[in-house]
N, C-alpha and C positions, 0 to 999 in steps of 0.2 A: 454560462462557457460551455467550452467543449475542450475535453482534452487536445491538446495537440499530439504529443505521444506519450508510448506507453513504457515500462519496462518493468522489470522481475528482479525482487531485492530478499537477497534468504528465502524464496518460495512466497514473498506477497507483492502482489501488485503493485506495482506506483503509476500515479499519473502525473502529468505537467501540463498545467497551466500558467498561461498569460495575460495579461490585460494593461489597457492605458491608465489616465486618472481621470478621477472623478472629479471633477471640480470643487465638489465642497468639502475634497481633503485639505483644500489650499497651495498645492505647488504652485511655483511662477512660470516653470513652464513642462512641457510635454514629457512623458517618462515612458517606458513599458518596464511593466517588473514581472516576477514569475514564483510560483510557487511548488512545490509539489504533497502529492496526498499518498501516501503510504498506504494501503488498505491492509486489515486485518488477515494472517493469515488463513483459516479456515472461515471464510465469512456466509452465514446464513439468511436467510431469506427471513423477515420480520422479527428479526432480533437488532436492537440498539447498542450500540459499541462505546467504550470512551474515546475522546479524541486529546493526543497528546501534541500540543505546539510547541514546536523545538524553533529558540532563538541562538542561530550561531557565534560562532565565538569570529572578530578581526580576521582571522586568518581564514576564516572560510567564506564559502559560499555558497548556492543552491548546492551546487553538484559535490563538491567536495565532502559538504554535511551529509550526504547518503553514502557517500564514498568510508567514510568510518561507521558507519551504520553496519557498514558489511563484517567486519570484525570486530568482538569482543573486548573490551579493556583501549579501545581506542574513541576517548571522546565518550563515554559511556554514559550520562545525562541525554546523549543524543536517543538512545538504545527505547524506542517504546515498546509496551509488554507486546507480543506478538495477536492476542487476539482485541488490540485497539485499533482505532484510525490514528495516523498520526500525520500533522500537518506542518511541513520543513518552508519555512518564512525564509525570504533571501532578502538581504542589505544593500549588497556588495554590486548590485549591478549599475546602480547609478549614485554619481561622485556625490557627496557630501550629504546623504541621506541613509546616516548609521542613527540605527537605536540609542547609541552609547550616550549615554550619560558623561562617562569619565569620573575619575576620582574628585574633582573639585575645580570651581572655574576660573579659577588659576591657570590651568594645565593645560586650557584654548590655545594658548601663544605656545606651546611647544606640541600641538596636533593631539596631544592626551583625552580628548573631551570634544564634547561637540554641544556648544553653548546653545545653539537654536533650542533642544529640547530640555532648558532648565525653565522652570516658573509652573503656575499652575496649569499653564493652557493647554490643550491636546495640541500637541504640533502635526505635521503631517505626517511624519513616517506614523505617531502611532497611528492616525483614523487609518493608513494606508491598511495596516495588517489587523487593526481592528475588523475592519471592512471584509478581507480575507478569511479572517477567523469566523464571520458570524455566516460567508456564503457558504464554508465547506460544514461548516454546525448544520445550516439549514438544506445542503444538499446533498447528506449522503446520511446515512442511519447513524448518525449518532446522538448518544445520550446526550442530553440539554444538563442535567443534573452530574457529567460526571467529564468536565471540560478544566484541562488541565495545564498549564503553562513551565516550561522548563529552558536553561538556558546554560551554556558557559561564558567567563569571561566577558566578551563584550556581548554575548548571549545573554548572561547572568544577568549585567546589568541593564540590558534592555526586559526582560522576564519583569523584574522586580519593578522597572519605570514604567512599560506597560503596562504587566499585569497584575500589579497589586492595586491600583485606583479602579480596576473592573471585577471587583467582587459580583458585578450582576452577571457574568460571564465565567469566570473563573472560579473553580470548586476551590482547589488549592493550588500554588506555586514551588518551585524549588528549583534557587540558582546556586549554581559551582560555582566557587573563587570568582564570584561577579569583579567585573572591573571598574570598579566606582558606584557608590550609592548614592549622591549627591541629587543625582536626576530623582529618585525618587520620592528624596527629602523633601524637594521645592516640588513634585508635582502633587504629591499627598500634601504637603503643606503639613509638616509635620511639628514645626515651633513656630511660623509666624503664620497664621490664617484669616486669608481675608477676611470679610464680612459676606456672610452668603454662601462662603465654601462649604460644598461636604463631597462626599464619595462614598458607594456602597459599601457596608461592610467588607473589609478587603479579604481575598482567599484566607485560606490557611496558610503560612509561608515557611519553608525551611531554606535556611540560607546555610551553605559551610563554605570557608574563608580560612587563608592562613596569614597569619601576624608576618612569617617571613617569606609575604609573597608581596612585591613592592605595588600591586595594584589594589593589597586591601587597604590603602591610607585610606581615614575618613571612616573606617565600617562602624566605629564607633556610633557614629551618627543615627546608622540604620535602627542599634540596638537603643539606643536613646531615646529615638525619637517615636517606636510603635511602644514602649514602655509607656512614656508619657500620652500618646493618643490611647493605650491600651488596646492598640491590636496585636492577635497572634504574633508571633517569630516561635519559631523553633529553631535554635544556632547551636551551628555547632565548628570547633577550630581544633588547629594542630599544625605543626613544623611541617607542613607536606606541600608547601610550597605553594606554585601554578598548577598544582596536578589536576588532570582530567580523568585516571585509569580509577575504577574503585576500588582494585586490590591494591593498589598501591596505598590507595588514601588510608585504608583499612589497616595496616599497618601500624598506621599514626592514630588514628582516631575511628574504632572499631564502629562507632553510634551512628557514624551520618547515616547512616539509612536505616535504622533502626524506627523510622514512622515513617509508615506507606499514606503519600500522598493518595493514592487510589481509593484510601480507604472513607476518603470525606467526600461530602456529595453537598451540593450548590445550595441546596435550602433548607441543609440541615442546619441548625445551631450546634455552638458551638462557644467553649470557655476562653475565656483569656487568662491565663497565669501572669501576675505580674511580681516584679520585689521577692521572688522565690528563695527560700531558704539553701535550696538547694543548687541554685543559680552561681558559676564558677566567677571568678573576678575575671572582667575583660581585659582582653592586652592591648587595644588599641584603646589611647592615643600612645599612653605611655612603656607600653610593653613589647614597643613590636617586633624585637628579637627572640620573644617568647619560645621557650621550648615544649611549653607543655598543650598537652591537650583539653580542652575546656567545650561545654555548655552551656546553654540555656534554655527550659523549658523543656528539655530532652525525656524527661520519664514520664509526664502526664500523659495521661491516656481518661478518655470519656466517652461516655453513652448517653443519647437524648433518651428518658423515658414518659414526660409527656409534655406539649405545647399546647397549650390550651388557653381562650382570652384571658382567665380569670386565676390561673394556675401552672405553672412550670417546674419539671422535674430532672435535675441532670446527675447523670451517676459520675465523681469523680475516684480516682485512683491512680498510684503509679505503675509505670511497667514493671513486670515481674523478673526475674534472671531466668525463669524456666521459658521465656517467651524471646530472647534475644541471648544470643551467646556472644559475651562480650569478655573481653579481660579487664575490662571497669567493672568497678564494683559500684553496686544498684543500691540507692537508698532503700530506707523504710519509714521514714518519714516526708515530709515536707511541708512547710506554711508558706502560704502564698496570697494573694489577694486578688480575688477570681471577680470577671465579669461573662457577661454573656452573651453573644453577638449573633447574628441571621437567627434571631425570633421572629416565629413565622406568626403566630397566633398571641403569644403573651406580650402585647407592647404599652411602654408605659409611657408617657409625654413627658417635658423634659420636665424636670422638678419633683415628677408625682411621688410619692411613699410607697415602698413594698413591703413586706414582710417575709423575712430568710429565718429558714430552717435548716440545721444540719448539724447531725452528731450529737441529737441529745440538745443542743443550743439555738437559738431562736432571738430575732432580733426586727427592728425598725432601721430602715434604709429609705435615700432617695436620690433618685434618676437622677443623673447628669442632664446637662445642657440640650444632649443629642436623646437622652432618655435609655440612656445606656444604665442597668441595675449593677453595683458592684458591691460585693460581700467581702471585708478585710479581713485576714490573716487566718482563714480556713486552714485546718492540717487533716494536710492530706496523705493519707497508706495506702500500700499494695491493697488491702481490703477492701471493695467499693463502699464507698460511703454517698447519699443521695441529698444532692440541695434540692432544695425545695424555696420556688416565691412564689407570692401570692400576691393578689390585689388588694 
């Protein structure tokens, strides 16, 4: 594909592309779709850059999303770092081709979801978006280890519904006030997993939503499902409604951007923390009028030290007050179950036993049916401690 036109956006070159339908995507009729690629502000030869993939809200399309990126405070989740590529996708050009999963299947009658996006099968809109993402990733100087997805509202729903099951592409994803998570739960088979179904280890996922936002209904499904499957979810909430302005949200919960998704790499192992003693009680589904802030897994940090066939080491700690300015109190200790995903060399067969060592303690556990190792009730502090896994 060749760009059809060019523009400038805050000193960055923008290229516009359009294309038809690949029969393998499964569309019933021909259509034209477009996307835009925003270049790094100071692009250098022989250098690779991160790629941020933007899923827009129901009220936006390709061009209005780009206009939002002109001004700070206007849908800040759309704004990619200056020294990155940014792919802006579009799902408004064709009727009934939205990536929206919606709040629940029952909402389809009210036009508040697209039931075609439910289930475990990849739908045409997902196949199209993935094809666009892979083309951009492979056609521009993009670092494959640093591909990220972000989205707002309906785009938050699409970011989760499409991005969560593509841990082979995305290092991490971040969803702002996603309008529905049932698509994610069904696409990734959180609760009812068909025989033989599997997805790659998901991206590290950050989600921030509001219990006083009507579009957050059913949000407990995301938290409950990721905990059940031992998927990494860093979640934030507060009474900021359906907001998209970083400064306004920070007045309510100033921790929402304390975890930098750009620090995550595609093939870097990462720990999954579940049942942490520092998790706040979820406001969904029973406290939808909650006026309190909250978080799940917000304070955990890690660094992989060794990933070898017979030995794995990862450093675990908590976020320190000197690393992030906040009105919130930072815990000194958290106790959690810890699993480790995206290991590249330390591979366990389903049911294989392994030894572990941590802070003077040791024991033996068994990998689950997917070969995932979990060590229960580890004490994580602000001072780094190393978890060792051995064959």
